[in-house]
C-alpha positions in Angstrom: -3.3 -21.6 2.7 -4.6 -18.3 3.5 -2.7 -17.3 5.9 -5.3 -14.1 7.1 -2.8 -11.0 6.5 -5.2 -8.3 5.5 -8.4 -7.8 7.6 -6.1 -8.4 11.3 -3.7 -5.4 10.6 -5.1 -2.0 11.3 -2.2 0.5 10.1 -3.0 4.1 10.7 -0.8 5.3 8.3 0.0 9.2 8.7 0.5 11.4 11.9 -1.6 10.2 14.5 -1.8 13.6 16.6 0.1 16.9 15.8 2.6 16.9 18.6 4.6 13.9 19.8 4.0 12.8 23.5 7.0 14.0 25.3 6.2 11.4 27.7 6.1 8.7 25.7 10.0 7.5 26.4 9.4 7.9 30.3 6.1 5.3 30.6 7.2 2.0 30.0 6.4 -0.6 33.0 8.5 -3.5 32.7 6.3 -4.8 35.5 3.1 -5.4 33.7 1.8 -7.9 31.6 1.9 -6.7 28.2 5.6 -6.2 27.5 7.3 -9.3 27.8 10.1 -9.8 30.1 13.2 -8.9 29.5 14.7 -8.1 32.5 16.0 -4.5 31.6 13.9 -1.2 31.6 13.4 -0.2 27.9 12.8 3.5 27.4 11.4 3.2 24.1 8.2 0.8 25.0 5.2 2.7 26.3 1.4 1.0 26.7 -2.3 2.8 25.5 -5.6 2.4 26.3 -6.7 1.8 22.4 -4.8 3.0 18.9 -6.7 6.4 19.0 -4.6 7.4 21.8 -1.2 6.6 20.1 0.8 9.4 19.9 2.6 11.1 16.5 5.0 8.6 14.8 8.1 11.1 14.5 11.1 10.0 13.0 13.0 10.5 16.4 10.5 8.1 17.6 11.5 5.1 14.7 11.6 2.3 17.0 8.9 2.6 19.8 6.9 0.3 21.0 3.5 0.4 22.0 1.3 -2.2 24.2 -2.6 -2.2 24.2 -2.9 -2.2 27.9 -2.7 -5.9 29.5 -2.2 -7.6 26.0 0.8 -8.7 23.9 -0.8 -6.7 20.8 0.6 -2.9 19.8 2.1 -0.9 17.3 5.5 -0.7 16.2 6.7 2.9 15.3 7.8 2.6 11.5 8.8 5.1 8.8 6.4 7.5 10.3 3.1 5.3 10.8 2.3 3.2 13.3 2.2 -0.6 12.0 -0.1 -3.2 14.2 1.0 -6.8 14.9 -0.9 -9.0 16.9 2.2 -9.9 19.3 4.9 -8.6 19.9 7.8 -9.8 22.3 11.8 -8.9 22.6 12.7 -12.2 21.3 11.2 -15.3 20.2 11.3 -17.3 22.8 8.5 -14.6 24.9 6.4 -15.0 22.0 3.0 -17.9 23.4 3.0 -21.1 21.2 2.0 -20.9 17.5 -1.4 -22.8 18.4 -4.0 -23.2 15.9 -6.2 -20.6 17.5 -2.7 -18.3 16.7 -2.9 -19.0 12.6 -2.4 -16.6 10.9 -1.5 -14.0 13.7 1.4 -11.5 12.9 4.3 -10.6 15.4 6.9 -8.4 16.0 10.5 -9.0 18.0 12.1 -5.4 19.0 15.1 -6.5 19.5 16.4 -8.1 16.3 13.9 -6.0 14.5 12.2 -9.1 12.5 8.1 -9.6 11.9 6.5 -13.1 11.8 3.9 -15.1 10.9 2.1 -17.5 13.2 2.0 -20.7 10.0 0.6 -24.5 10.9 2.3 -24.7 14.3 5.3 -22.3 13.9 6.4 -18.9 13.6 7.9 -18.1 10.9 10.0 -14.8 9.6 8.2 -13.3 7.0 10.5 -13.4 3.7 11.9 -16.4 5.0 9.7 -18.4 2.7 10.3 -16.4 -0.5 13.5 -16.2 -0.5 14.3 -20.2 0.0 15.3 -22.0 -3.2 13.5 -25.0 -2.1 9.7 -23.4 -2.0 7.5 -22.2 -4.3 5.8 -19.1 -3.9 2.3 -19.3 -3.8 1.3 -18.0 -7.6 4.1 -18.1 -9.2 3.9 -21.7 -10.6 1.7 -21.0 -13.6 1.0 -18.8 -16.3 -1.0 -16.0 -15.0 0.3 -13.8 -17.2 -0.8 -13.9 -20.7 2.0 -14.1 -22.7 4.7 -14.9 -19.8 5.7 -18.3 -17.9 7.4 -17.4 -14.5 8.6 -20.9 -14.1 10.2 -19.8 -17.7 14.5 -19.6 -17.7 14.0 -18.0 -20.9 15.9 -14.6 -20.8 13.6 -14.1 -24.2 12.9 -9.8 -23.2 9.4 -8.9 -24.8 9.4 -5.3 -27.1 7.8 -3.1 -24.0 7.3 0.1 -26.9 4.3 1.0 -27.4 2.0 -0.5 -30.3 -1.6 1.7 -30.3 -1.1 4.9 -32.6 -1.5 7.9 -31.0 -5.2 9.5 -33.0 -4.6 11.8 -35.8 -4.7 15.5 -35.0 -3.5 14.7 -30.9 0.0 14.4 -29.5 0.1 11.6 -27.0 2.0 11.2 -23.3 3.3 7.6 -23.1 4.3 6.8 -19.5 7.8 5.4 -19.7 8.3 1.5 -19.8 12.1 1.3 -18.6 10.7 0.2 -15.1 8.6 -2.6 -16.4 9.0 -6.0 -16.4 10.3 -7.0 -20.0 10.2 -10.6 -19.7 5.7 -9.7 -19.4 3.6 -8.9 -22.2 1.7 -5.9 -21.3 -1.4 -4.6 -23.1 -2.3 -1.1 -23.5 -4.4 1.7 -22.3 -5.2 5.5 -23.4 -6.2 7.7 -21.2 -8.5 10.2 -24.2 -9.3 13.5 -21.7 -5.1 14.1 -22.0 -4.1 11.7 -24.2 -1.3 9.9 -22.0 -0.6 6.2 -22.8 -0.3 3.7 -20.4 0.6 0.2 -20.2 -1.4 -2.9 -18.8 -1.1 -6.1 -17.0 -3.6 -9.0 -16.8 -2.6 -10.9 -12.8 -4.2 -13.8 -11.8 -4.0 -16.5 -9.1 -2.1 -19.5 -9.1 -5.0 -21.9 -11.1 -5.5 -18.3 -13.4 -8.1 -17.4 -12.6 -9.9 -14.5 -10.3 -8.2 -12.8 -13.5 -7.8 -8.3 -12.9 -6.6 -6.2 -15.1 -4.4 -3.6 -13.7 -2.8 -0.4 -14.8 1.4 -1.3 -14.9 2.5 2.6 -14.0 0.8 4.8 -11.9 -1.7 7.6 -13.5 -0.1 10.8 -14.2 -4.4 12.8 -15.3 -3.5 16.5 -14.0 -6.9 16.1 -11.7 -6.9 20.7 -11.6 -9.0 23.3 -10.9 -10.4 22.4 -7.6 -8.2 24.3 -4.6 -6.9 22.8 -1.9 -7.4 23.8 1.8 -7.4 21.9 5.0 -7.4 25.0 7.4 -3.5 24.3 7.8 -2.5 24.6 4.2 -3.6 26.0 1.0 -3.1 24.9 -2.8 -4.6 26.0 -6.2 -5.0 21.9 -7.2 -5.6 18.7 -5.2 -3.0 16.5 -7.0 0.6 17.3 -7.3 4.4 16.5 -9.0 6.4 15.4 -6.0 8.7 18.2 -5.2 6.4 20.2 -7.4 8.6 19.0 -10.5 6.8 17.8 -13.4 10.3 15.9 -14.1 8.5 13.1 -10.8 5.3 13.3 -12.3 6.9 11.7 -15.4 8.4 8.9 -14.1 5.4 8.2 -10.7 2.6 10.2 -11.9 0.9 12.2 -10.0 -0.3 12.1 -6.6 -3.9 12.9 -5.2 -6.1 13.5 -2.4 -8.7 11.0 -1.8 -10.9 13.7 -2.7 -9.4 14.0 -6.2 -8.7 10.0 -6.2 -12.9 9.6 -5.9 -13.5 12.9 -8.4 -16.2 14.2 -5.1 -17.0 16.4 -7.6 -18.3 14.0 -9.4 -20.2 12.0 -6.9 -21.8 14.7 -5.7 -23.1 16.0 -9.0 -24.2 12.4 -9.9 -25.7 10.9 -6.0 -26.0 14.5 -4.9 -23.5 13.5 -1.5 -20.8 16.0 -0.7 -17.5 13.5 0.5 -14.2 14.1 0.9 -12.7 15.3 4.7 -14.4 15.3 6.8 -18.0 13.5 4.8 -18.4 10.1 5.0 -20.3 8.4 1.6 -22.6 5.7 1.3 -21.2 5.5 -1.9 -17.8 4.5 -0.8 -19.1 2.2 2.0 -17.8 -1.7 1.3 -20.8 -3.1 0.7 -21.8 -0.6 -1.8 -17.8 -1.0 -3.5 -18.9 -4.4 -4.0 -21.6 -4.5 -6.6 -20.9 -0.9 -8.0 -17.0 0.3 -8.4 -16.5 3.9 -8.4 -14.5 5.0 -11.9 -13.1 8.0 -9.7 -10.2 10.0 -11.4 -9.3 7.0 -13.7 -10.1 6.8 -17.3 -13.5 5.6 -19.0 -13.6 1.6 -18.3 -11.9 1.5 -15.4 -12.1 2.6 -12.1 -10.1 3.2 -8.7 -10.2 0.0 -6.9 -12.0 -0.7 -3.2 -9.8 -2.0 -0.7 -11.4 -5.3 -1.0 -9.5 -5.0 -4.9 -6.2 -4.3 -3.6 -6.7 -7.4 -0.6 -7.6 -9.8 -3.6 -4.2 -8.7 -5.7 -2.3 -10.0 -3.0 -3.7 -13.0 -3.2 -3.0 -14.0 -6.5 0.3 -13.0 -6.2 0.6 -15.2 -2.9 -0.3 -13.2 0.3 0.8 -10.1 1.7 4.9 -11.4 2.9 5.3 -11.9 -1.0 3.7 -8.9 -2.5 6.9 -6.4 -2.3 9.0 -8.5 -3.7 6.5 -9.5 -5.9 5.0 -6.6 -7.2 7.9 -4.0 -6.6 9.4 -3.2 -9.6 13.3 -4.3 -10.0 15.0 -1.0 -10.4 17.6 1.4 -8.7 15.1 3.8 -8.1 13.7 1.8 -4.8 16.5 2.0 -1.9 18.2 -1.5 -1.7 18.1 -3.3 2.3 20.2 -6.2 2.5 17.9 -9.5 1.5 15.1 -7.9 -0.2 15.1 -8.6 -3.7 12.6 -7.1 -6.2 11.8 -9.4 -8.8 8.5 -7.7 -10.2 7.2 -11.4 -11.7 4.1 -10.7 -12.0 4.7 -6.9 -14.2 3.1 -4.7 -11.6 5.7 -2.4 -11.3 5.6 -0.1 -8.3 7.9 2.6 -7.8 8.6 3.9 -4.9 6.7 7.3 -5.3 6.7 8.5 -1.4 3.3 10.6 -0.6 2.9 14.3 0.3 1.3 15.5 3.3 -1.3 17.6 4.4 0.6 20.7 5.2 2.6 20.0 1.9 5.8 18.8 3.1 6.6 15.7 0.3 8.0 12.0 1.9 9.4 9.1 0.7 10.0 8.9 -2.4 12.7 6.1 -2.9 11.9 4.6 -0.2 8.2 4.2 0.2 5.0 4.2 -2.1 1.1 4.0 -1.4 -2.0 4.2 -3.4 -5.7 4.9 -2.2 -8.6 2.4 -2.5 -11.8 4.0 -3.0 -13.2 2.5 0.2 -13.7 4.8 3.2 -12.6 4.1 6.9 -16.0 2.9 8.1 -14.7 4.6 12.0 -15.3 9.0 11.0 -14.8 11.0 7.7 -11.4 11.7 7.8 -9.5 8.9 6.9 -10.0 6.3 3.7 -8.6 2.6 3.0 -4.8 2.6 1.6 -2.1 0.5 0.6 1.6 0.6 2.0 5.1 -0.6 0.0 7.8 -1.0 1.4 10.9 -3.6 2.6 9.5 -6.8 1.1 5.8 -6.7 1.6 2.9 -4.2 1.0 0.0 -3.5 4.4 -3.7 -2.2 3.9 -4.3 0.9 6.7 -6.0 4.1 7.1 -4.8 6.8 6.2 -5.9 11.2 6.4 -7.7 11.9 3.2 -5.9 15.0 3.1 -2.9 13.4 2.0 -1.9 12.5 -1.6 -0.8 9.8 -3.0 -0.3 7.5 -6.1 -3.6 5.8 -8.2 -3.3 2.8 -10.0 -6.2 2.1 -11.5 -8.0 -1.5 -12.3 -10.5 -3.0 -15.6 -14.4 -3.0 -14.6 -15.9 -6.1 -15.2 -19.1 -5.6 -13.7 
C-alpha cells in the first residue's frame, strides 16, 4: 500500500528567519478553529498565514506549534526545524476520522509527542507497526540484497575487508567498515580522483525489482579551491569536516554546500548556467533530472541522487516510517532513543554526521543525518531538497543551499 509519505510533507530545514519572533508565545487563540479544543491556554501554540511566515525554530522553541490559519494543518518545532503535519491536535480524540479521503495523511499529538498516519481507516502510531513482532515490515520479506536474506536467522558474518587492490604507485584510503552491517554483502568503489575506497550496496523492493546501487558510506572527496562567502561568513572552501576535525571526515565523510554537491562550477562550464545560492537552474528541475542525472561531486559513473531517487529508496525499504530504523547504522554513534532500534537491515548504514550552518557553526552530530539531493526547490533559488534522518524515520524537505550536508552517490543506470 502506498502511504504517500512523500509529496505531502514540506519541511523547511534550517532557519526560516534570522531572529526568533518574540510574540510567538503570546499569539495562541484557544477559541479559533485551527487548534484542538483542549480547554486550557497553551502559550506554545500560535498560527501563521503560511509556511513563509514561520518564525525561527530555535532550541528554546522546541515543541512549539504553529497552525496554518483556519485549519488543523501546521508545523511543530523539532531539532531546530519546522516539521509539517497534515493534522495537529492535543490528543487523538480531537483528530477527525481517518476516512478514505484522508488516507496517507500525517498527524501529530503535541500533548503526547506522538506521530500518526491515516492507514486503512485508522490513525496508526508511527513506528508501532515496525516494532510489532506479529507484523512483517514491507521490503524485508525477500532477499533484496545480493548475498543477504533478511528472513535468515544465520549469525554468520560477512568479511567486510576490502578486496579491491590499490593501483600500483598510489596510496589508497579506505572508508571505515566497522559501522556497516556484517550480514550484508557489499560491493566496492574506487574513486580514482583521490584513491579513496568505499563500500556499495544494492537495495531493491520486496519483489527484488527497481534496484538501486548506493554508496554505503558518505563521500569524503575534498572539494576545495572554491571559496565560500555568503556575506555573513567566509571560508577558503565549500566542503568541511565536522568541527574542522579531520578525524570526523574519516568517520562521517565531508559536509558539502549544495553548490559543491552539484559541482556548480562544472555545470557552468558544460551548460552555461550559473547555479548555487540564489541561482535557479533548469538543469536541476525534477523533469530534467528524471532523464539526465547530475554527476556533481560524485565519482565517474555515479551521480548525486535526485529527490525522486531518494524517495524510491524509501519505497524500497517500506516507506518513510520505516526508513530510519532500516537505513541507519546500528552503532552507538547514534544517540539512543527509547523504543527505537536501528537494525540497518539493508546495509545502507547512515551515520549521524550532523551539518554545518551558513555562519560556520556545526550542529547535530550524534543525533541527526542530512543528505543533499540534486533537486532544487522550485519556488526560489535559495533552497534545495534534502533528506533528514532522526529517531526511526526519514523526511524529505528543503534546506538553505549555503548549509553543508553529507553526500551519498547513486550508481548510474541511465
